[in-house]
C-alpha positions as protocol buffer text, in pm:
chain_id: "A"
residue {
  index: 1
  type: MET
  ca { x: 0 y: 0 z: 0 }
}
residue {
  index: 2
  type: TYR
  ca { x: 292 y: 236 z: 71 }
}
residue {
  index: 3
  type: LEU
  ca { x: 415 y: 195 z: -287 }
}
residue {
  index: 4
  type: VAL
  ca { x: 71 y: 271 z: -430 }
}
residue {
  index: 5
  type: ASP
  ca { x: 18 y: 570 z: -198 }
}
residue {
  index: 6
  type: ASP
  ca { x: 355 y: 717 z: -289 }
}
residue {
  index: 7
  type: ALA
  ca { x: 286 y: 672 z: -661 }
}
residue {
  index: 8
  type: ALA
  ca { x: -58 y: 835 z: -625 }
}
residue {
  index: 9
  type: LYS
  ca { x: 94 y: 1132 z: -441 }
}
residue {
  index: 10
  type: GLU
  ca { x: 355 y: 1180 z: -712 }
}
residue {
  index: 11
  type: TYR
  ca { x: 88 y: 1158 z: -983 }
}
residue {
  index: 12
  type: VAL
  ca { x: -128 y: 1421 z: -813 }
}
residue {
  index: 13
  type: LYS
  ca { x: 174 y: 1645 z: -761 }
}
residue {
  index: 14
  type: GLU
  ca { x: 276 y: 1619 z: -1126 }
}
residue {
  index: 15
  type: PHE
  ca { x: -59 y: 1610 z: -1306 }
}
residue {
  index: 16
  type: GLY
  ca { x: -321 y: 1735 z: -1060 }
}
residue {
  index: 17
  type: SER
  ca { x: -447 y: 2086 z: -1005 }
}
residue {
  index: 18
  type: THR
  ca { x: -418 y: 2282 z: -682 }
}
residue {
  index: 19
  type: GLN
  ca { x: -763 y: 2158 z: -572 }
}
residue {
  index: 20
  type: ASP
  ca { x: -682 y: 1790 z: -631 }
}
residue {
  index: 21
  type: ASP
  ca { x: -564 y: 1553 z: -363 }
}
residue {
  index: 22
  type: VAL
  ca { x: -493 y: 1182 z: -349 }
}
residue {
  index: 23
  type: ALA
  ca { x: -820 y: 1091 z: -178 }
}
residue {
  index: 24
  type: THR
  ca { x: -1036 y: 1248 z: -449 }
}
residue {
  index: 25
  type: MET
  ca { x: -832 y: 1137 z: -750 }
}
residue {
  index: 26
  type: PHE
  ca { x: -762 y: 787 z: -619 }
}
residue {
  index: 27
  type: PRO
  ca { x: -1011 y: 673 z: -353 }
}
residue {
  index: 28
  type: LYS
  ca { x: -878 y: 445 z: -80 }
}
residue {
  index: 29
  type: GLU
  ca { x: -1066 y: 144 z: -217 }
}
residue {
  index: 30
  type: THR
  ca { x: -902 y: 190 z: -557 }
}
residue {
  index: 31
  type: ARG
  ca { x: -554 y: 218 z: -405 }
}
residue {
  index: 32
  type: GLN
  ca { x: -618 y: -93 z: -196 }
}
residue {
  index: 33
  type: GLN
  ca { x: -727 y: -290 z: -504 }
}
residue {
  index: 34
  type: VAL
  ca { x: -412 y: -184 z: -692 }
}
residue {
  index: 35
  type: ALA
  ca { x: -195 y: -278 z: -395 }
}
residue {
  index: 36
  type: LYS
  ca { x: -363 y: -621 z: -377 }
}
residue {
  index: 37
  type: VAL
  ca { x: -304 y: -686 z: -749 }
}
residue {
  index: 38
  type: ILE
  ca { x: 64 y: -592 z: -716 }
}
residue {
  index: 39
  type: SER
  ca { x: 102 y: -798 z: -399 }
}
residue {
  index: 40
  type: ASP
  ca { x: -58 y: -1106 z: -553 }
}
residue {
  index: 41
  type: ARG
  ca { x: 156 y: -1077 z: -865 }
}
residue {
  index: 42
  type: GLU
  ca { x: 479 y: -1041 z: -667 }
}
residue {
  index: 43
  type: LEU
  ca { x: 388 y: -1331 z: -436 }
}
residue {
  index: 44
  type: GLU
  ca { x: 335 y: -1551 z: -742 }
}
residue {
  index: 45
  type: ASN
  ca { x: 673 y: -1440 z: -881 }
}
residue {
  index: 46
  type: ILE
  ca { x: 840 y: -1530 z: -552 }
}
residue {
  index: 47
  type: LYS
  ca { x: 673 y: -1873 z: -545 }
}
residue {
  index: 48
  type: GLN
  ca { x: 791 y: -1939 z: -901 }
}
residue {
  index: 49
  type: GLY
  ca { x: 1150 y: -1858 z: -803 }
}
residue {
  index: 50
  type: GLU
  ca { x: 1169 y: -1535 z: -999 }
}
residue {
  index: 51
  type: TYR
  ca { x: 1400 y: -1375 z: -744 }
}
residue {
  index: 52
  type: ASP
  ca { x: 1607 y: -1680 z: -654 }
}
residue {
  index: 53
  type: VAL
  ca { x: 1970 y: -1666 z: -749 }
}
residue {
  index: 54
  type: SER
  ca { x: 2133 y: -1997 z: -829 }
}
residue {
  index: 55
  type: GLN
  ca { x: 2467 y: -2052 z: -664 }
}
residue {
  index: 56
  type: GLY
  ca { x: 2761 y: -1979 z: -884 }
}
residue {
  index: 57
  type: THR
  ca { x: 2582 y: -1741 z: -1121 }
}
residue {
  index: 58
  type: VAL
  ca { x: 2663 y: -1416 z: -940 }
}
residue {
  index: 59
  type: SER
  ca { x: 2996 y: -1263 z: -1036 }
}
């Protein structure tokens, strides 16, 4: 959720108007759904060994 919140803040800062804020542009429920999708995808990558480093391959 921290990643999604930080990205939303940066988006509002760069593309929003002075009246815009994170809560109105990206409601909490939307940010939570995005965080869940990212979390599920990364968990699946971890389970599939995406981030494992085989011994002897790091120089």
